[in-house]
N, C-alpha and C positions, 0 to 999 in steps of 0.2 A: 620261910616266906615264898621262896621260889618253888618249893614243892606244891604249895597251895595254888600259886599263880598258874603253874603248868597244868595242874589237875583241873583247875577251873576253866582254863582256855580249851583244854581237850574236850571237856564236857560241853562247853558252849559250841565248839565246832561240830561235835557230834549232833547236837540239837539242830544246828543249821543244816547238816546233811539229811537229817530225818525229814525236814520240811522242804528240801530242795525239790523242785519240779523236774519231772522227766529223769528220774534216777536211772542209772545204768549199772551194769555189773561192777565196773571199777569203783563206783561210788560205794557200793556195799562192802567191797574189799577194804577201801580206805576207812570207812566207818568202823569196820571190825578192828582195824589196826589202831584207830583212835581209842577204842575200848581197851585194848591191851595196854596202850601207852598210859591211859588214865589209871588203870589198875596198877601198873608198875609204879607210877608216881605215888599213888595212895599208899602202897605197901612200903615204899621207900620212906615216906613221911612217918608212917607208924614205927619203922625201924629207927629213924633219926630221932624221934621224940621218945622212943622206948615204950610207946603205948602198947606195942604188940606183946611186951612182957606180961601185961595184965591179961592178955588173951592168947595164951601159948599155942592155940590151934592155928593161929595166923603165921606162926614162925615156920619158915621154910617154903611157904607158898611162892615166894618171889624167885626161888633158886633157878627154875628152868626158863623163866620168862625172857631174859635177855636174848636168847637165841632166836626169838620170834621176829624181832624187828627187821632184820635184813631179809628174812624170808617173806614177810608180808609186803615189803617194798618190791620184791621180785614178783610176787603174785599180782600186785597192783599193776606192775609194768606189763606183765603178760596179758592181763585182761584189757588193758588200755591199748596195747599195740596189736594184739591178735584177736580181740573180740571173742575170747573163749575162756572157759575155766578148765584147768587140768582135770583129767579123770580122777575119780576117787582113789584108785590104787596109787596113782602118781602123787597125789596130795599126801597120802599116808607115808610114802617114802620120804617126802620132804620134811615130814614131822618126826622122823626117826631120832634126830639129835635131841629134840624136845622130850620125846618119850624116854630116851636113854637117861637124860638128866633126872627125870622123875623116878625112873627105876633105880638109879644109883642112890637117890636120896631116901629110898624106902627105909634103910636102917635108921635114919634120923626121924622120919615120920612116925615110926613105931615106938619111939621113946615116950616115956611118960612126960606130961607137961613140965614137971619140975626138972627133968633131965634136959629137955629142950632149952629151957631157960638157962640152965647151967652152961650148956654148950655155947649159946650166944653171948652170955656174959664173959665167957673165957675165949672170945674171938675165934670160935669154931674149933676149939681144942678137941682132938680126936677125929676130926673130919677135915684135916688139912688137905688130905688127898683129894677130897671132893672139890675144893677150891681150885686145885690145879687142873682137874678134869674139866670143871665148868669153864675156866678161863680158856682152855684149849679149844673147847667146843665153840665158845663165843668167837674167838679169833678165826678159827678155820671156817665156820659157817658164814661169819661176816665177810671174810675175804672171798669165799666162793660165790655167795649170792650177790655181793657187790659187783664182782666181775661179770657174773651172768646177767645182771641187770644192765650194765653198760653195754654188753654185747647185744642184748635185745634191742636197746634203744638205737644203736648204730645200724643194726639190720633193718629196723623199722624206718629209719631215715632214708636208706637206700630204696626200700620197697615202695614208699609212698610217692617217690618220684616217677613211678610208672603210672600213677593214677591221678595225681593232683598237679595243677599248674601253679599253685601257691602253697607253700608248705610252712610258712613262718610260724603259724600258731599251732602247728602239729609236730614240731621238731623235738619237743619234750626235753629241752635243755634243763628245765627246772628239776626234772627227775635225776639228771646227772648231778646237779647240785645237792639233791637230797642224799645221794650215795656218798658224796664227799662230806656232807654235814654229819651223816651217821658215823663215818670214820673219825671225824674230828671229835665227836662226843666220846667215842671209846678212848681216844688219846687223852682227852681231858680227865677221864677217870683214873689214868695212870699217874698224872702229874699235879692235879689240883684238888682242892677240897670241894665239898658238896655245894657250896654257894656258887662257885664258878661252873661246876658241872651242870647243875639244874638251871642256871641262868641260860646256858647254851641249849639245854633241852627245851626250855620255854620258847626261845627264838626258833628252834627247829619245828616245834609244833605250830607256831604261827605261820611259818613258811609252808608247811604241809596244808594247813587250812586254806590259806589265801589262794595258792595255786591249784590245789585239789578241787576246791569248789568252783573256781573259774575255768578249769580245764574244759575246753570245748570237746564235743564228741568227734572222734576221728573217723568213725564209721557211718556217719549220717549220709555221706555222699559217695562213698566208695564201697565196692563190693569185694569182700575177701574171697569170693569164689574164683577170682582171677589168679589163683595160686600157681597156675601153670606158666605164667609169664615170668621170664627171667628177671629176678629182682635186682640184678646189678649189671646191666648191659652198658658198661662205661667205655668199652673199647669197640672199635668198628669191627664187626665179625668178618672172618674170611669167607670164601665161597663155600667151604665145607660146612661151616657153622650156619650159614644162611640156608643151605639145603636142609639141614637138620631141623631148623626152625620151621621151614615151610612144611616139612613132613608132620611135625607136631601140631601145627595149626590147621592142617588140612588144606593148605593153599598151594596152588601151582604158581610157577614163576610169572605166568601171564596175569594171574589174578593179583599178585603182589604189585606188579607194575600198574595195573588198572586202579587198584585201591590207592596207591601212592599218588597217581596223577589226579584222581578224584579229590584226595585230601588236600593236595597243594592248591587246586583250583578253589576248593571250599574255603580254605584259610585265606586266600587272596581276596576272594569276592565277599564272603560273609564276615570275615574278621572276628571269629568267635573268641580269639585270644584276648580281646578287649574286655571280656568278662573276667573279673579278678578271681572268681571262684570256679572257673571252668574246670571240669574233671574229665577224665578219659571216658567215663560212662556217658556224660552229657554229650560229648562230641560224637561218640559212636552212635548214640540214639538219634541225633540230628542228621547223621549221615546214613542212617539205616544200615549200620555195620555191627558186627560182633565185637565187643570190647577187646577180647583176647586177640582176635585177628588184627584189629587196628593197632594194638600195642606191639604185636610182633612185627608188623610192617614198619612202624616208626623206628623200633629198635634196630631192625636189620638193615633198613634202607638209609637211615641217617646216622646210625651208630650212637644215638642219644636216647635218653629216656623221654617220656612224654613231657616231663617238667622242663628239661633242657630245650626240647623242641619248641614248646609254646613260648618260652621266654626269649628264644631267638627271634621269633616273629614280633614279639613286643618291642625288642630293641630296634629292629628294622623299622617298625611303625613309628617309634619315637624319633628316629633320625629323619624319617620322611616328614613328620609333623613339624619338627623344628626347622626344616628347610623352607617351610612356607612363611612368607613375610608376615601374614596376619597372626602368626603364632609367636612372634618375637616378644610380645608383651607378657607371655606366660613364663612361669618359672620351669626349670627342668622337672621338678618334682610333680608339678601340676600336670604336665604333659605325660610323665611316666605313669601317673595314676590313670590318666585317660587311656593309656595303652594296655592297662590291665594289671600293672604292678600294684601291690598293696602295702609296700614298705620301701623306704629309702635304701635300706641295707641291701635288699634283694636287687633293686634297680642298679645300684652302684656296682654290685658284684657282677651282674651279667653284662653291664656296659663294659667293664674292664675285661671280662672274658672275651667279648666279641671284638673290642677295639684295641685292647692292650693299654688303655688309658682311662682315667676318670673322666666324667663329662666335662669338668672344667678344663682339664689338660687337653682333651680332644678338641674342644671348640676354640681354645686359645691359639691353636696352631692353624686354624682355618682362616 
């Protein structure tokens, strides 16, 4: 039952992807992965029901497929976070474990239909070595690509703070959950029967579909051309680092001071930070500045990313608005949204960073 349910859901989600408007590269990667998942489930059902015995040419097709799941999750993460597809030679290298499992299975594939049936009826007798190799490939590739996916996501989170003032919908936490979920499914295969395993697979597919279809584009408002910007300026640079940054950006020290002064004045007078979806490119365009140079100035002069810089202004604006008597009737969250925050979590996080207390704690002491 779970085989059929999982297969049906995968096909339904694939159908939804095909009719999704404004499809992007990550959508095609995810759709391809759903095709592989559906094929894997279908072949498992044929094995479980022993229908493949009646069609021996189907026997063994499933053998190399398990190593593809973690790989496609990794590819999906790359296209989603870097807006690119790996070059063909690189893709080929990633598929080496898959091709190796196919090559190692050739002695089985060349058997007669009757011999294939005999092998499967005898629990793989004569090919026990292949099961060991297959399990090793699955565990090693799964661990490698899971770790690589997590690292890509973490790098992405640091990088987008240089371009976006609100990152809540682009943090890709759900992809980390997918990595964990994939690992749990492999664990289920070691300790539970098919009913439990494919119940977990069905939930996993639903999770993929819901978040994959609803994942908003990360690159609609930011330009990946800004790759020269330091992706992780979390500490205040020393004077030598500042000089190096100025050289890279083509800015003299006087220009840096002028841009910083212009930026502070623009932020105070125009208050662009009140726009919840403000990006580095938006701010640079409105100030008639180069985005790279603006980012370099913010990083080097404040020791913060664009994301931190903008949210500091939002907290200051919140404190100012709350000090006005006419705003006492509004809730903290209403004023926070007016200042440019788009979630309670981010507001509370930055309020605590700047004041050392939660909003309730802070105002209870005043």
